[in-house]
N, C-alpha and C positions, 0 to 999 in steps of 0.2 A: 267292366273296366271303363273308366271315364275317358272321354276324348282328350287328345293331347292339347288342344287349344283351350284358352280360358273360357271361351264361350263361342258357340256357333248359333247363328240366328238366321231366320228366313222370314220374309214378308208374306203375309197371307191376304188373298183376295177376299175370302170369307171365312167366318167362324160360326158354328151353330151348336147350340146346346139343346138336348132333348129335355123338355119339361113334361113330366108325367102328369096326367090329369088327376085332380084331387079326388075324383069319383072312382078312379081305377084302383082296384084291389089286387090286380094281377102282379105277382112277384116273379120276375123272369131272370134266370141266371145267365151268365155270360155264354155258357155252352148252348142254352136254348136260343139266345138271340142270334147266334151264328148259324143256326140250322135253318135252311130254307123251308118255308111252309109253316113254321111255327107261328102261333098267334102272337102278335106284337102288343106290348103294353099300350094303353091309350094315352095320348098326349100330343104335343105339337113341338116343332122345332123352332127355337128362337134364334133368328139370324142376325149377324152383325157383319157389315162390309167395310172394306178398307176406306179410309179417308186420309188425306194429307195432314189434317189437323190432329187426328187420333189414329195413327197407323196400327195395324194389327201385326204383331210380331210373335213368332214361335221361336223360343230359344232353349238351348240345352247348355247349361253351365257346367263348369269344371267340378262343381260340387255334386254332379250327377243329379241335376234337378231340371225338370221340364217346366217351362213357363210359357203361357200364352197371355199376352198383354194387349190392351187397347189404350194407347197413350200411357197414362200413369195408372190405369186401372188393371188389376190382375184378374184375368178371367179364369185361368187354370193354373194350378201349382201342384206338381206331383214329384216327390222324390223318386228317383229311378233305381236306387239301390234296392235290390231284391224285388223289383217291380214286376218281374215275370209271374209272380204269384197272384197279382190282383189287377194287372193292366195288360191289355193286348191291343193290337191294331190290325185293321184290314185296309189295304191300299188298292186303289184302282185309278190308273191314270195319274192325275195331279191332285187327287183327293185322298184323304186318310180319315177313317172312322176309328175312334178310340173307344174301347169298352172297358169300363172300370167296375170291378166287383167289390161291393161293400156289403159284407155279410151275405144275405140272400138276394140283395138287390143289384141291378145292373144299371150303371149310369153311363150315358153315351154323349159324346161330343165329336164333331167332325170339322175338318179344315180343308180349304182349297188354296193352293199356293199361287203366288204371283211369280211372274217371270223375272223382272228386275235385271240383275246382272247376269243371270243364267241365259242359256241359249233358248230355253223354253220352260214353260211351267212344269212339264214332265221331268226335265233335268233337275229343276229346283226341288221337286218332291223326292226324286231318287237320291239326291244329295243328303236330304234330311233322313231318309230311311236308312242310309248307310250307317249313320250314327245310332239311330234308334235301335237297330238290330243288336247293338252291343248290350242292350239292357232288356228288351222285351221281344216277344214273338210277334212277327209281322207277317200276315197272310196277304199275298198279292194276287189280284185277279188280272189276267192279261186283257189288254184292249186291242181292238182292231186298228189298222192304219187310219181308217176313216174316223174312228172315235178319237184317235190321237190328234188329228187335224182340228176337230171340233173343240177338244179340250184346251188346245193352245190359244184359242180365241179368248180375249178378255172382254168383259161386259163394260160398256161405258158407264161411268159414274158421275154424279154431280151435274154441273151445268155443261151442256153439250152444244157446240156451235152448229148452225145450219150447214156450214161447209162440211163439217165432219159427218153429219147425218147424211148429206148428199153423197159423200164418198162411200159410206156403208151401203146405201141404197143402190149405187151404181156398181158396187163390187170392187172399187179401187182401194178400199181399206177393210182389213179383216178383223172387224170387231163385232160383238153382239150388241144390239141396241137394248136399252133398259126394258124391263117387262111391260111398261106402259105402251111401248111402241108395238108390242105383239098382241095387244088387246083389240079385237075387232068389235067396234061399237055399232056396226051396221046391223039393221034388223032384217036384212034380206036373207031369204033361205038360200040353200045351195043351188036349187033349180033356178031361182030368180037371178042369182049372180051369174050362173051359166048362160042364161038367156041374154043378160046385159052384155056379157063379153062377146057373144056371137053377134049381137047387134052392132057393137062397136067395130068388130072386124069386117063386117059387111058394108060399113060406111066408107066410101072411097076417100073421104077427107081424114079418116082416122090415122093412117100412117104419117101424114104431114103433122098432125097434132102430136103424135108420139115423138117425132123428130124435134118439134119445138120444145117439148118438155125436156128432152135430153140436152138440148142446147142451154136451156135455163139452168139445169142441174150443173153442167160444166161451168157455167158462168158463176154460180154460187160457190162452187169448189175453188175456182180461181180467186174469187174475192175473199175466200177464207172465212 
């Protein structure tokens, strides 16, 4: 049964499509993909992220049609009438993995929801799943409270001000920094880093230095 509204739509933080390796000859059914421990087909995930110029949107239209678009580009288009025979979904937190069976092949794509007008990304995802269940089977995996808190955090995209980075570093803003900020370019080993930290803590001037750094961070936050 189709939804009552003409169209329901949700904004996506990320969309990814699994691209099978051209050298892979493995044919995996939907049932095999869902079984833990089964050998997965070779390939990579091609990711796309939200941008204000080309927003990622998942919509379910009154014609019982699922669309995922990026700006004017259609990334996914699936009729939902009788879709339970070839399409299924697995949800965890604010993410949904879709499995599409085409003959003996399994095609995969996944999405992560944005918060926007909802109270959290989890609520946005649950709202979408309520409608999806009218058409296809959705398997949900429960998440712990600590995982919920982590999944509610959004990753900063595009140009990021120093003030916002300072807020994240000091814990006054609950965002995840882009991947580049998590890459440690230091050539130090763990033992070398451990020795350096112990040396800093044994220096009587180190606490004053830390305090000065904190003051500068607060100043940057204030200046925006």
